[in-house]
N, C-alpha and C positions, 0 to 999 in steps of 0.2 A: 514521094507518094502523096504527100499532103497537097501539092500543087497539081497532081495528075488525076486524082480520083475525085469525081464530082461531089460525092457525099462529104468528103473531107474538106473540099474547097468551101462548100456551103456551110459546114460546121464552123470552119475557121472564120468565115464572114459573120456568122451569127453570134458565135460565143468566144471567139478568139483562138489564137494559135495553140494555147495550152490545151484547150478542149479537143482540138483536132489531133494534137499530139497524143493525148491520153486515149482517144478512140483508136488511133493507129496501134498503139501499144496493146490495147485489149484485143484488137483483131488479130494481130500477129502472135500474141500469146496463145490464143485459141487455135489458130492455124498451125503454129509450130508444134503444139501438143498433139493435135490430130494427126499430123504428118510425121511426128517423131524427128523433127529437124532441130539442129542446134543453130539458133538464129541470133544474129547480132543486128540490132537496129541502131543506126548512127544518126544523131541529130547534129546539125551544124550550129556551133556556138561561136562562129567566127568573130562576130562583133560584140559578144558578151564577155565582159571581164570576169571570167571565172576559170578555175583550173579544169583540166580533163576530169571527167567523172564517169565511172562505169558502175551500173546498177544491175544486179541480177534480179530479174523480175520473177521468173519461173525457172525450173530446171532446163527448159528449152529456149528461154529468151533472156538476153541481156540487152540493156540499152546503154549506149555511149553518148555522152555529150562531149564534143571536141573542146579542146582548150582554146583560149582566146587567141585569135590569129590563125587558127587551123580550120580549114574547110573540111566538111564531111568527105568530099571527094579525095582529098590528100590523105586523110586518115584511112579510108578504105583501100587506097592504093598501097599504103605502107603495110596494112594488114594482109593484103593479098601477097605482097612480096615475102612477108614473114611466113605465111602459111605455105607458100611454094617451097621455101627452104626446108621446112620440116614436114613436107608432104607425106602423108600416109598412103599406102598403096590403094586403098579403097575410099579415100576421102574425096569429096567434091566441094568446091567453093562456088557458090552461085551468087552473083551480085545483081540486084534488081535496081535498074536505073534507066531512065529514058534519055540521058545525056550521051550524045554520040561519041564525043571525044573521051569521056570517062569510060564508056563501053570498050573502046579500042584499047585503052590503057589496061584495064583489068583483064581483058582477054589476053593481052600480051604477057601478063603475069601467070597465065594458065587457068584463070578462073572462067567459069561459064557466065553467061549473061542472060538476063530476061528483062523485058520492058516492064514499066509500071503497070501497063494494061494487061500484060501476060500474067503478072503476079495477081492482079485483081481477078482475072478470069480463073486462075488456079484456086484462089481462096473461095470464089463463088462455087466452083465445081466441087471442091472439098466439102463445102457447106451442104450442097445438095446430096453428096454421097453419104455423109454422116447424118443427114437429116437434123442438123443442129445449126442454128443461125449464128453467123459471125457477129451479128449486131443484135442487141437486145430487142425483144418484143415490146411493143408499146403497152402491152397488158401486164407486164411484169411488176412485181412489187418494187423493184429498183427504180422504175420510172414514176412511181407514185409518191416517193419520198422527196423531200426538199433537196436542193443542190448541195448544201453543206453535209447532210447525212449521206448523200451519194458519194461525195468526195471521201468521207471517212470510211465508208464501206469499201470503196475501191482501194484505199490505202491499206486497210486490214487484209483484203483479199490478196493484194500484191506483196504483203509483208513489209510495207514501208513504215 
């Protein structure tokens, strides 16, 4: 999503990958809560020497950082296979990706697929339906405080 959504691409270029990642987490936390979805966001830590990490951000959103040497695509494929084995009658697994080969693989596991742009459109549509912005207004108090205070407030809000 960070490479597919123009606002996140711009944020990454201006403030770094962590800022774009944090913005995506906030957008998906709001979206998941509004839609009542159980969402897992997977970040690729393929080249970072760190262990697998799973963080519960909200009751509707968890964030996974893959282990060293594991791609986000392979993690998602394994997750789809696990969810297929214990599939509940009314459960749906939807994977958002614009990678064609990854799309074919997850669909082969029985998951549904949506493109990065489709997800962005659904988030925008949900925003208009609920009349609440997935991005902060430039007139908010949050935007008037310095970056260190913003970071601390975000961590408090997310329970980190």
